[in-house]
C-alpha positions, -999 to +999 in steps of 0.1 A: +619+114-364+602+135-391+567+132-404+560+138-441+530+156-456+511+125-466+500+120-430+494+157-423+472+159-455+452+128-446+447+142-411+431+175-424+411+161-453+375+150-448+380+117-466+413+100-472+423+063-472+451+072-447+429+094-424+421+068-396+458+060-393+469+096-396+444+106-369+457+079-345+494+087-351+489+125-348+469+119-316+498+098-303+523+126-312+501+151-294+501+129-263+539+126-264+540+089-272+567+095-298+586+123-281+591+154-302+583+147-339+596+171-365+583+183-399+597+205-426+580+239-428+578+231-465+550+207-455+528+237-451+537+248-487+529+213-500+497+213-480+488+246-496+494+233-532+475+200-527+447+218-510+444+243-538+445+215-564+417+199-544+396+230-548+398+240-511+391+277-503+418+298-487+398+300-455+397+262-454+434+260-461+440+284-432+420+261-410+440+231-421+473+249-416+462+260-381+451+224-372+485+208-381+506+236-365+486+233-333+496+197-327+515+194-295+550+178-298+551+185-335+579+209-343+582+226-378+617+233-390+623+263-412+645+258-442+680+272-445+701+277-475+720+245-466+687+226-466+677+243-498+709+232-515+708+197-501+673+193-514+684+202-549+714+179-547+691+150-535+668+157-565+697+153-589+716+125-572+687+102-563+662+112-590+637+127-565+611+144-588+592+163-561+609+194-545+587+187-514+600+152-511+635+165-515+629+191-487+616+164-463+646+143-470+670+172-466+653+182-434+656+147-419+693+145-429+699+179-413+685+168-380+714+144-375+701+128-343+673+107-358+672+100-395+638+083-394+610+096-417+574+085-415+559+083-450+541+060-474+563+074-502+591+049-512+612+076-528+630+080-495+642+043-496+667+054-524+685+079-502+713+065-480+711+073-443+673+078-442+652+051-425+616+053-438+588+039-416+556+032-433+528+046-410+509+013-415+537-004-396+535+019-365+517+002-337 
């Protein structure tokens, strides 16, 4: 299972409509309730850009990045040229407009053992093979 940036971002923001749910789910991940959960390393880049757009200082971003990378049982996967190319193909083939969404999809498809992605973003529903779970449906 892979977690998308929307939950990570909600977790580190002071106020976000998804924050209570993100906090609960990330606590459960840390406690091992969901086994090892994966994330694309590109989530850290996306977190950087949305934080900067929000007007966050670099020091605050570093704190945010440290907070999400310190979560037990959350493993960040680096990109490879194969993931890079797959992300670009997914953008073209399934009209994925965000490079970050494409990276999350390519990462989950490259994991092979579990093609489940936790996200509120419905773009993943267009990509065959990926099962998206809305975090609001996780009990």
